[in-house]
DRENRO-970451 format. One record per atom (N, C-alpha, C): x, y, z; atom name. Coordinates in Angstrom, 2 decimals, decimal comma, m for minus. Each point is the difference from the previous one (the first is absolute). Last residue first. Layout:
+---------+---------+---------+-------+
|      xx |      yy |      zz | atomo |
+---------+---------+---------+-------+
|       X |       Y |       Z |    CA |
...
+---------+---------+---------+-------+
This chain:
+---------+---------+---------+-------+
|      xx |      yy |      zz | atomo |
+---------+---------+---------+-------+
|   m8,02 |   42,85 |  m39,86 |     N |
|    0,68 |    0,65 |   m1,15 |    CA |
|   m0,82 |    1,10 |   m0,61 |     C |
|    0,21 |   m1,71 |    5,28 |     N |
|   m0,85 |   m0,11 |   m1,19 |    CA |
|    0,70 |    0,72 |   m1,16 |     C |
|    1,92 |    0,12 |    4,33 |     N |
|    0,14 |   m1,33 |   m0,58 |    CA |
|   m0,85 |   m0,17 |   m1,26 |     C |
|   m0,12 |    3,99 |    2,68 |     N |
|    1,33 |   m0,13 |   m0,59 |    CA |
|    0,14 |   m1,33 |   m0,74 |     C |
|   m3,93 |    0,92 |    2,48 |     N |
|    0,03 |    0,79 |   m1,24 |    CA |
|    1,35 |   m0,08 |   m0,68 |     C |
|   m0,53 |   m2,02 |    4,22 |     N |
|   m0,75 |   m0,75 |   m0,99 |    CA |
|   m0,04 |    0,74 |   m1,33 |     C |
|    1,98 |    2,14 |    3,68 |     N |
|    0,84 |   m1,11 |   m0,45 |    CA |
|   m0,74 |   m0,81 |   m1,07 |     C |
|   m2,38 |    3,51 |    2,06 |     N |
|    1,14 |    0,53 |   m0,75 |    CA |
|    0,84 |   m1,11 |   m0,59 |     C |
|   m3,54 |   m1,16 |    2,90 |     N |
|   m0,51 |    0,48 |   m1,28 |    CA |
|    1,12 |    0,55 |   m0,88 |     C |
|    1,10 |   m1,28 |    4,38 |     N |
|   m0,34 |   m1,18 |   m0,80 |    CA |
|   m0,53 |    0,42 |   m1,37 |     C |
|    0,89 |    3,43 |    3,13 |     N |
|    1,23 |   m0,63 |   m0,48 |    CA |
|   m0,31 |   m1,19 |   m0,90 |     C |
|   m3,59 |    2,10 |    2,14 |     N |
|    0,57 |    0,89 |   m0,99 |    CA |
|    1,26 |   m0,60 |   m0,61 |     C |
|   m1,95 |   m2,24 |    3,59 |     N |
|   m0,83 |   m0,16 |   m1,20 |    CA |
|    0,52 |    0,89 |   m1,13 |     C |
|    2,04 |    0,42 |    4,22 |     N |
|    0,32 |   m1,30 |   m0,59 |    CA |
|   m0,78 |   m0,21 |   m1,30 |     C |
|   m0,93 |    3,81 |    2,61 |     N |
|    1,27 |    0,14 |   m0,71 |    CA |
|    0,41 |   m1,30 |   m0,67 |     C |
|   m3,90 |   m0,14 |    2,62 |     N |
|   m0,17 |    0,95 |   m1,09 |    CA |
|    1,27 |    0,17 |   m0,83 |     C |
|   m0,05 |   m2,74 |    3,98 |     N |
|   m0,68 |   m0,60 |   m1,16 |    CA |
|   m0,17 |    0,96 |   m1,17 |     C |
|    3,62 |   m0,68 |    3,93 |     N |
|   m0,82 |    1,14 |   m0,40 |    CA |
|   m0,69 |   m0,39 |   m1,30 |     C |
|    2,91 |   m3,09 |    1,74 |     N |
|   m0,94 |    0,22 |    1,09 |    CA |
|   m0,90 |    1,21 |   m0,26 |     C |
|    3,59 |   m1,26 |   m2,92 |     N |
|   m1,14 |   m0,91 |   m0,15 |    CA |
|   m1,03 |    0,21 |    1,11 |     C |
|    4,15 |    2,39 |    0,09 |     N |
|   m0,85 |    0,48 |   m1,08 |    CA |
|   m1,26 |   m0,86 |   m0,13 |     C |
|    3,38 |   m1,30 |    2,98 |     N |
|   m0,70 |    1,19 |    0,52 |    CA |
|   m0,98 |    0,54 |   m1,03 |     C |
|    2,68 |   m3,47 |   m1,42 |     N |
|   m0,90 |   m0,52 |    1,04 |    CA |
|   m0,78 |    1,15 |    0,63 |     C |
|    3,41 |    0,84 |   m3,25 |     N |
|   m1,25 |   m0,48 |   m0,59 |    CA |
|   m0,97 |   m0,53 |    1,04 |     C |
|    3,70 |    4,04 |    0,47 |     N |
|   m0,11 |   m1,43 |    0,27 |    CA |
|   m1,36 |   m0,51 |   m0,46 |     C |
|    1,87 |    4,39 |   m2,51 |     N |
|   m0,25 |   m0,44 |    1,37 |    CA |
|   m0,13 |   m1,51 |    0,11 |     C |
|    0,74 |    2,91 |   m4,10 |     N |
|    1,15 |   m0,20 |    0,86 |    CA |
|   m0,28 |   m0,58 |    1,37 |     C |
|   m1,69 |    0,02 |   m5,42 |     N |
|   m0,62 |    0,17 |    1,30 |    CA |
|    1,04 |   m0,35 |    1,04 |     C |
|    0,22 |   m0,23 |   m4,98 |     N |
|    0,68 |    1,07 |    0,71 |    CA |
|   m0,61 |    0,31 |    1,35 |     C |
|   m0,86 |   m3,43 |   m3,65 |     N |
|   m0,90 |    1,14 |    0,06 |    CA |
|    0,67 |    1,19 |    0,70 |     C |
|    2,34 |   m4,08 |   m0,29 |     N |
|   m0,30 |    0,42 |   m1,36 |    CA |
|   m0,87 |    1,25 |   m0,03 |     C |
|    0,98 |   m2,13 |    4,12 |     N |
|    1,17 |    0,69 |   m0,52 |    CA |
|   m0,26 |    0,53 |   m1,40 |     C |
|   m3,34 |   m2,62 |    1,97 |     N |
|    0,11 |    1,28 |    0,70 |    CA |
|    1,21 |    0,80 |   m0,49 |     C |
|   m0,62 |   m4,39 |   m1,64 |     N |
|   m1,02 |    0,90 |   m0,53 |    CA |
|    0,08 |    1,37 |    0,65 |     C |
|    2,80 |   m3,38 |    1,67 |     N |
|    0,44 |    0,41 |   m1,34 |    CA |
|   m1,01 |    0,97 |   m0,62 |     C |
|   m1,10 |   m1,92 |    4,16 |     N |
|    1,11 |    0,93 |    0,15 |    CA |
|    0,49 |    0,50 |   m1,35 |     C |
|   m3,31 |   m3,34 |    0,04 |     N |
|   m0,55 |    1,26 |    0,51 |    CA |
|    1,10 |    1,04 |    0,12 |     C |
|    1,24 |   m4,37 |   m1,15 |     N |
|   m0,70 |    0,65 |   m1,11 |    CA |
|   m0,57 |    1,35 |    0,43 |     C |
|    2,00 |   m2,71 |    3,28 |     N |
|    1,02 |    0,50 |   m0,92 |    CA |
|   m0,65 |    0,74 |   m1,16 |     C |
|   m2,81 |   m2,23 |    3,04 |     N |
|    0,58 |    1,19 |    0,62 |    CA |
|    1,07 |    0,62 |   m0,91 |     C |
|   m1,90 |   m4,13 |   m1,16 |     N |
|   m0,95 |    1,09 |   m0,23 |    CA |
|    0,55 |    1,31 |    0,55 |     C |
|    3,68 |   m3,48 |   m1,40 |     N |
|   m1,15 |   m0,03 |    0,89 |    CA |
|   m0,92 |    1,16 |   m0,33 |     C |
|    3,60 |   m2,80 |   m3,22 |     N |
|   m0,34 |    1,26 |    0,64 |    CA |
|   m1,24 |   m0,19 |    0,87 |     C |
|    3,57 |   m4,02 |   m1,01 |     N |
|   m1,16 |    0,70 |   m0,56 |    CA |
|   m0,26 |    1,28 |    0,76 |     C |
|    5,02 |   m2,10 |   m0,36 |     N |
|   m1,28 |   m0,17 |    0,72 |    CA |
|   m1,12 |    0,80 |   m0,67 |     C |
|    4,01 |   m1,73 |   m3,11 |     N |
|   m0,15 |    0,91 |    1,13 |    CA |
|   m1,35 |   m0,23 |    0,68 |     C |
|    2,21 |   m4,19 |   m2,51 |     N |
|   m0,23 |    1,41 |   m0,31 |    CA |
|   m0,16 |    0,85 |    1,24 |     C |
|   m1,38 |   m5,26 |    0,03 |     N |
|    1,12 |    0,71 |   m0,60 |    CA |
|   m0,37 |    1,46 |   m0,25 |     C |
|   m2,11 |   m3,23 |    4,01 |     N |
|   m0,16 |    0,41 |   m1,39 |    CA |
|    1,22 |    0,79 |   m0,49 |     C |
|    0,44 |   m3,88 |    3,73 |     N |
|   m0,43 |    1,39 |   m0,07 |    CA |
|   m0,17 |    0,38 |   m1,47 |     C |
|   m0,68 |   m5,12 |    1,69 |     N |
|    1,02 |    0,98 |   m0,33 |    CA |
|   m0,60 |    1,39 |    0,01 |     C |
|   m1,18 |   m5,04 |    2,68 |     N |
|   m0,20 |    0,84 |   m1,16 |    CA |
|    1,12 |    0,99 |   m0,19 |     C |
|   m1,00 |   m1,69 |    4,91 |     N |
|   m0,15 |   m0,75 |   m1,24 |    CA |
|   m0,21 |    0,98 |   m1,15 |     C |
|    2,50 |    0,21 |    5,21 |     N |
|   m0,97 |    0,52 |   m0,96 |    CA |
|    0,00 |   m0,85 |   m1,28 |     C |
|    1,09 |   m1,95 |    4,94 |     N |
|    0,70 |    0,61 |   m1,12 |    CA |
|   m1,03 |    0,48 |   m1,01 |     C |
|   m0,31 |   m0,76 |    5,71 |     N |
|   m0,23 |   m0,48 |   m1,36 |    CA |
|    0,80 |    0,75 |   m1,05 |     C |
|   m0,16 |    1,09 |    4,78 |     N |
|    0,86 |   m1,14 |   m0,31 |    CA |
|   m0,10 |   m0,40 |   m1,47 |     C |
|   m2,57 |    3,72 |    1,89 |     N |
|    1,35 |    0,13 |    0,53 |    CA |
|    0,94 |   m1,09 |   m0,49 |     C |
|   m4,63 |   m0,01 |   m1,25 |     N |
|    0,60 |    1,24 |   m0,47 |    CA |
|    1,46 |    0,08 |    0,44 |     C |
|   m2,62 |   m3,61 |    1,50 |     N |
|    0,26 |   m0,13 |   m1,43 |    CA |
|    0,68 |    1,25 |   m0,54 |     C |
|   m1,42 |    0,03 |    4,48 |     N |
|    1,13 |   m0,91 |   m0,18 |    CA |
|    0,35 |   m0,13 |   m1,48 |     C |
|   m3,80 |    2,47 |    1,17 |     N |
|    1,21 |    0,70 |    0,41 |    CA |
|    1,24 |   m0,87 |   m0,21 |     C |
|   m4,35 |   m1,91 |   m0,90 |     N |
|    0,40 |    1,05 |   m0,93 |    CA |
|    1,31 |    0,68 |    0,36 |     C |
|   m1,07 |   m5,18 |    1,23 |     N |
|   m0,47 |    1,31 |    0,43 |    CA |
|    0,59 |    1,08 |   m0,88 |     C |
|    1,04 |   m4,76 |   m0,20 |     N |
|   m1,06 |    0,49 |   m0,87 |    CA |
|   m0,52 |    1,37 |    0,39 |     C |
|    3,33 |   m2,68 |    2,43 |     N |
|    0,56 |    0,42 |   m1,28 |    CA |
|   m1,05 |    0,60 |   m0,92 |     C |
|   m1,15 |   m1,81 |    4,36 |     N |
|    0,83 |    1,18 |    0,11 |    CA |
|    0,53 |    0,50 |   m1,33 |     C |
|   m2,56 |   m4,08 |    0,55 |     N |
|   m0,81 |    1,19 |    0,00 |    CA |
|    0,86 |    1,26 |    0,00 |     C |
+---------+---------+---------+-------+
């Protein structure tokens, strides 16, 4: 029973499989930061997201940039 417990498997067990090749995938947070830099918005995006009016303005601006 002791070898089947989750903590024991994590500490003692060996990982199976391989890591994916190439650079790590971009996270959603990374995309938000890149969009803010593109638009020139200088403040922290988490503080910005808490102000719904300004966040909506930013989202509309970024969406207009992506449309050809």
